C-alpha positions as CSV (number, residue, x, y, z in Angstrom):
1,X,-43.8,98.9,-11.6
2,X,-44.6,98.7,-15.3
3,X,-48.2,97.8,-16.0
4,X,-47.3,94.8,-18.1
5,X,-45.5,93.3,-15.0
6,X,-48.5,94.0,-12.8
7,X,-50.8,92.2,-15.2
8,X,-48.5,89.2,-15.4
9,X,-48.2,89.0,-11.6
10,X,-52.0,89.4,-11.1
11,X,-52.5,86.5,-13.5
12,X,-50.0,84.4,-11.6
13,X,-51.8,85.2,-8.3
14,X,-55.2,84.3,-9.9
15,X,-53.6,81.0,-11.1
16,X,-52.5,80.1,-7.6
17,X,-55.9,80.9,-6.2
18,X,-57.6,78.8,-8.9
19,X,-55.3,75.8,-8.1
20,X,-56.6,75.6,-4.6
21,X,-60.3,75.6,-5.5
22,X,-62.2,72.3,-5.9
23,X,-61.8,70.4,-9.1
24,X,-65.5,69.5,-9.2
25,X,-68.7,71.1,-8.0
26,X,-71.3,68.8,-6.5
27,X,-73.9,68.7,-3.6
28,X,-73.1,65.0,-3.2
29,X,-69.7,65.5,-1.6
30,X,-71.0,64.3,1.8
31,X,-72.1,60.9,0.4
32,X,-68.9,60.3,-1.5
33,X,-67.0,58.5,1.3
34,X,-69.8,56.0,1.8
35,X,-70.1,55.4,-1.9
36,X,-66.3,55.0,-2.1
37,X,-66.5,52.3,0.6
38,X,-69.1,50.4,-1.5
39,X,-67.4,51.1,-4.9
40,X,-63.7,52.2,-4.9
41,X,-64.2,53.6,-8.4
42,X,-66.1,56.5,-6.8
43,X,-63.6,59.0,-5.3
44,X,-63.9,59.6,-1.5
45,X,-64.1,63.3,-1.9
46,X,-63.6,66.2,-4.2
47,X,-59.9,67.2,-4.4
48,X,-58.6,70.7,-5.1
49,X,-57.3,71.2,-8.6
50,X,-53.8,71.2,-7.2
51,X,-54.5,67.8,-5.5
52,X,-55.7,66.4,-8.7
53,X,-52.5,67.1,-10.6
54,X,-49.8,64.6,-11.2
55,X,-46.6,65.2,-9.3
56,X,-44.7,66.1,-12.4
57,X,-47.4,68.6,-13.3
58,X,-47.2,70.2,-9.8
59,X,-43.4,70.6,-10.3
60,X,-43.9,72.2,-13.7
61,X,-46.6,74.5,-12.5
62,X,-44.4,75.7,-9.6
63,X,-41.5,76.3,-12.0
64,X,-43.8,78.3,-14.3
65,X,-45.1,80.4,-11.5
66,X,-41.7,81.1,-10.1
67,X,-40.4,82.0,-13.6
68,X,-43.3,84.5,-14.0
69,X,-42.6,86.0,-10.6
70,X,-38.8,86.2,-11.2
71,X,-39.1,87.9,-14.5
72,X,-41.9,90.3,-13.4
73,X,-39.9,91.4,-10.3
74,X,-36.5,91.7,-12.0
75,X,-35.2,95.3,-11.9
76,X,-35.7,97.9,-13.2
77,X,-39.3,97.6,-12.3
78,X,-40.5,100.8,-13.9
79,X,-39.5,99.5,-17.4
80,X,-41.1,96.6,-19.3
81,X,-39.4,93.3,-19.2
82,X,-36.6,92.8,-21.7
83,X,-37.4,90.7,-24.8
84,X,-36.1,87.4,-23.2
85,X,-38.1,87.9,-20.0
86,X,-41.2,89.0,-21.8
87,X,-41.0,86.1,-24.2
88,X,-40.6,83.6,-21.4
89,X,-43.5,85.2,-19.5
90,X,-45.7,85.0,-22.6
91,X,-44.7,81.3,-23.2
92,X,-45.3,80.4,-19.6
93,X,-48.7,82.0,-19.7
94,X,-49.6,80.2,-22.9
95,X,-48.3,76.9,-21.6
96,X,-50.3,77.3,-18.3
97,X,-53.4,78.3,-20.3
98,X,-53.2,75.2,-22.6
99,X,-52.6,72.9,-19.7
100,X,-55.6,74.4,-17.7
101,X,-57.9,73.9,-20.7
102,X,-56.7,70.3,-21.1
103,X,-57.3,69.6,-17.4
104,X,-60.7,71.2,-17.7
105,X,-61.7,68.9,-20.5
106,X,-60.4,65.9,-18.5
107,X,-62.4,67.0,-15.5
108,X,-65.6,67.3,-17.6
109,X,-65.1,63.5,-18.3
110,X,-64.6,62.9,-14.5
111,X,-67.7,64.9,-13.8
112,X,-69.8,62.8,-16.2
113,X,-68.4,59.6,-14.7
114,X,-69.2,60.7,-11.1
115,X,-72.7,61.9,-12.2
116,X,-73.3,58.4,-13.6
117,X,-72.1,56.8,-10.3
118,X,-74.5,59.0,-8.4
119,X,-77.3,58.0,-10.8
120,X,-76.5,54.3,-10.3
121,X,-76.4,54.7,-6.5
122,X,-79.7,56.6,-6.5
123,X,-81.3,53.9,-8.7
124,X,-80.0,51.2,-6.3
125,X,-81.5,53.2,-3.3
126,X,-78.1,53.9,-1.7
127,X,-78.7,57.7,-1.9
128,X,-82.0,59.6,-2.0
129,X,-81.3,61.3,-5.3
130,X,-78.7,61.6,-8.0
131,X,-76.5,64.6,-7.6
132,X,-75.4,66.9,-10.3
133,X,-71.7,67.3,-11.0
134,X,-69.8,69.9,-12.9
135,X,-66.2,71.1,-13.4
136,X,-64.9,73.4,-10.7
137,X,-64.9,77.2,-11.1
138,X,-61.2,77.2,-10.3
139,X,-60.4,76.1,-13.8
140,X,-61.9,79.3,-15.1
141,X,-60.0,81.3,-12.6
142,X,-56.8,79.6,-13.7
143,X,-57.6,80.2,-17.4
144,X,-58.3,83.9,-16.8
145,X,-55.0,84.1,-14.8
146,X,-53.0,82.3,-17.4
147,X,-54.5,84.5,-20.1
148,X,-53.5,87.6,-18.0
149,X,-49.9,86.3,-17.7
150,X,-49.7,85.8,-21.5
151,X,-51.2,89.3,-22.1
152,X,-48.7,90.8,-19.6
153,X,-45.9,89.2,-21.5
154,X,-47.1,90.3,-24.9
155,X,-47.6,93.9,-23.6
156,X,-44.1,93.8,-22.2
157,X,-42.8,92.7,-25.6
158,X,-44.6,95.5,-27.4
159,X,-43.4,98.1,-24.9
160,X,-39.8,96.9,-24.9
161,X,-39.7,96.9,-28.7
162,X,-41.4,100.3,-28.9
163,X,-38.8,101.6,-26.4
164,X,-35.9,100.0,-28.5
165,X,-37.3,101.4,-31.7
166,X,-37.7,104.9,-30.2
167,X,-34.1,104.8,-28.8
168,X,-32.7,103.7,-32.2
169,X,-34.4,106.5,-34.1
C-alpha cells in the first residue's frame, strides 16, 4: 500500500477514535445529574463528541470518513491515489479539520458555561466545591487525524503528479 494512503487511513482511524471520546473533561460529572434535576440548563452528563454533533453533522462526518476509506483502498494500492481521489481526500481532510476546530471553539464556550454553573452551585452549597471544566482531548485527536488525512491526500497528489511527469518525459 502506498504510504500516502496509509497516512490518510491512519488519520481517518484517529478521527473515529476521537469522535467517541468525551467532549468535555471534568471531575464533576458525577454531580451533573443532580444539578440537571435542579437546573435543566446544566447537562445531565458529558456526551461523547459524536453524541454532541447534530444529526446532519453526523451524516456528513460518516460520508467524509467513507469517502476517505474508499479512495484510500481503491486499487492499485501500491500506487498513490489518482488526482481526483487525492484531491477529494485532501478536501475531506481539510473540511474535517475545519469542522473539528469550530466544534472545539464551541466546546470551549460550553466548558465556560458549565464551569460557571458549577461555581454557582458551589456558592449555593449544592456541591462541596466548584469543578474545573475543559474541552475534551478527543478534539485534539480528531484535529491530528484530520490533518493526517489532508497530508496523505497532498502527498498522494505530489506522488501522482511526479509519476505522471516522469512518464511524460
